[in-house]
C-alpha positions in Angstrom: 0.1 0.4 0.2 1.2 3.6 -1.0 3.3 5.5 1.8 1.4 7.7 3.5 4.5 10.5 3.9 5.1 10.5 0.4 1.2 11.4 0.0 1.3 13.9 2.6 4.1 15.5 0.6 2.2 15.2 -2.6 -0.7 16.7 -1.3 1.2 19.5 0.2 2.5 20.8 -3.1 -1.0 20.6 -4.7 -2.9 22.2 -2.2 -3.0 25.6 -0.9 -1.6 25.8 2.5 -4.8 26.2 4.4 -6.4 23.4 2.8 -3.2 21.3 3.2 -3.6 22.0 6.8 -6.9 21.1 6.8 -6.4 17.8 5.3 -4.0 17.0 8.2 -6.6 17.7 10.6 -9.0 15.3 8.4 -6.3 12.6 8.4 -5.1 13.0 12.6 -9.4 12.8 13.1 -10.0 10.0 10.5 -7.1 7.8 12.6 -8.9 8.5 15.7 -12.1 7.6 14.7 -10.9 4.2 12.9 -8.9 3.2 16.0 -12.4 3.5 17.8 -14.4 2.0 14.8 -11.9 -0.8 14.2 -11.4 0.4 10.8 -8.4 0.2 9.2 -6.0 3.2 10.2 -4.1 3.2 7.1 -6.9 3.1 4.7 -8.5 5.7 6.3 -5.2 7.6 6.6 -4.8 7.8 2.7 -8.6 8.4 2.1 -7.8 11.4 4.5 -5.2 13.0 3.0 -6.2 12.5 -0.5 -10.0 13.4 -0.1 -9.5 17.0 -1.4 -7.0 15.9 -4.1 -8.8 17.6 -7.0 -10.5 20.3 -5.0 -9.0 23.1 -6.8 -9.4 22.3 -10.3 -10.8 24.7 -12.4 -14.6 24.3 -13.7 -13.1 23.7 -17.0 -10.5 21.2 -15.6 -13.3 19.6 -13.6 -15.2 19.1 -16.8 -12.6 17.8 -18.8 -11.7 14.6 -16.1 -15.4 14.2 -15.7 -15.8 13.6 -19.9 -11.8 11.9 -19.8 -12.9 9.4 -17.1 -16.5 8.9 -18.1 -17.6 9.8 -14.4 -21.8 9.9 -14.6 -22.9 13.0 -13.0 -26.8 14.6 -12.5 -28.1 17.9 -13.2 -27.3 19.1 -9.2 -23.5 18.0 -10.0 -23.6 19.4 -13.6 -24.8 22.7 -12.0 -22.7 22.8 -9.1 -19.8 21.5 -10.6 -17.5 21.9 -7.5 -19.5 18.9 -5.9 -17.9 16.7 -8.4 -14.1 17.0 -6.7 -14.8 13.7 -4.9 -15.8 11.7 -7.9 -12.8 13.1 -9.8 -10.2 12.5 -6.9 -11.0 9.2 -6.7 -10.5 8.8 -10.1 -7.3 10.8 -10.2 -6.0 8.5 -7.1 -6.7 5.3 -9.0 -4.7 6.7 -11.9 -2.1 8.1 -10.4 -0.9 6.4 -7.3 -2.6 2.9 -8.5 -5.1 2.6 -5.8 -7.4 0.5 -6.3 -9.0 0.0 -2.8 -12.4 0.6 -3.1 -13.0 1.4 0.6 -10.3 4.1 -0.3 -11.7 5.3 -3.4 -15.4 5.3 -2.0 -14.3 7.2 1.0 -12.9 9.8 -1.3 -15.6 9.4 -3.8 -18.6 10.1 -1.5 -17.1 12.5 1.3 -19.0 15.4 0.1 -22.2 14.4 -1.3 -22.7 10.8 0.8 -24.7 7.9 -0.1 -27.1 5.5 1.0 -25.6 2.2 2.7 -22.2 4.0 3.5 -19.3 1.8 5.1 -17.8 2.7 8.4 -14.7 4.1 6.6 -16.9 6.4 4.1 -18.9 7.8 7.0 -15.5 8.3 9.1 -13.9 10.2 6.2 -17.3 12.0 5.6 -17.4 12.8 9.6 -13.4 13.8 9.5 -13.9 16.2 6.9 -16.6 17.6 8.8 -15.7 18.1 12.2 -11.6 18.2 12.3 -9.9 20.4 14.3 -9.7 23.4 12.4 -13.3 23.6 11.4 -15.3 26.0 13.7 -19.1 26.5 13.3 -22.2 26.3 15.4 -22.8 22.7 16.8 -19.2 21.4 15.7 -18.1 20.4 19.0 -21.6 18.6 19.7 -21.0 16.4 16.4 -17.2 16.0 17.4 -18.3 14.4 20.8 -20.9 12.3 19.1 -18.7 10.9 16.5 -16.8 9.2 19.3 -19.4 7.4 20.5 -22.0 6.7 17.5 -21.0 7.0 14.2 -24.5 7.0 12.8 -26.1 9.6 14.9 -22.7 11.9 14.3 -23.6 11.2 10.6 -27.3 12.3 10.7 -26.3 15.7 12.7 -23.4 16.4 10.1 -26.2 16.0 7.4 -28.7 17.8 8.8 -26.1 20.7 9.1 -25.4 20.5 5.5 -28.6 20.2 4.4 -29.7 23.4 6.4 -26.5 25.3 5.1 -27.1 24.3 1.9 -30.5 26.0 1.9 -29.8 28.6 3.8 -27.2 29.3 0.9 -30.0 28.6 -1.5 -27.9 26.1 -3.4 -29.2 22.6 -4.8 -29.5 20.1 -2.9 -27.8 16.5 -3.7 -30.2 13.8 -3.4 -27.4 11.5 -2.0 -27.1 13.6 0.6 -31.0 13.5 1.7 -31.0 9.6 0.9 -28.1 9.0 3.1 -29.9 10.7 5.8 -33.1 9.0 5.8 -31.3 5.8 5.2 -29.4 6.3 8.4 -32.5 7.5 10.5 -34.8 4.3 9.3 -31.6 2.1 10.0 -31.8 3.7 13.8 -35.4 3.3 14.2 -35.2 -0.4 13.7 -32.4 -0.8 16.5 
């Protein structure tokens, strides 16, 4: 498997400093959550450090990679192309670093829009991106605390906050996020 220090150096050279610092925060948070939930720390670390690998592509570059990699996008992503950065990053990571592990790739792919039936590692990367130590917004500390003992409840809280934020900004909601939230609530009602 790929060396994490090498990946950190590549990401440091690719991202602006503040985004690199964010990625390190996501890395640390993902490792901590992986320990708690018995998820492979190495996979979580790789996904975390690479999750924003395509974050700073221009709209033109993003559309180029979507076409080049035959990435299927819906009208929401087509309208808000920045939502595609996880989808594109997963493809770039596969090609540039020869990473083929589906857990890593899906964690990168869905770290922004989520999806139904997320695996624990996918939830960890989604949450780590949301609650890493450099993030500051109302309610983040509560989600951080809940993430330490209930992954699904923390996911619901994070999705709720994200959905409210998107609505307040007047942006389009991606259906994956809505379906992921509803699925988590339905499965928690059964337990």
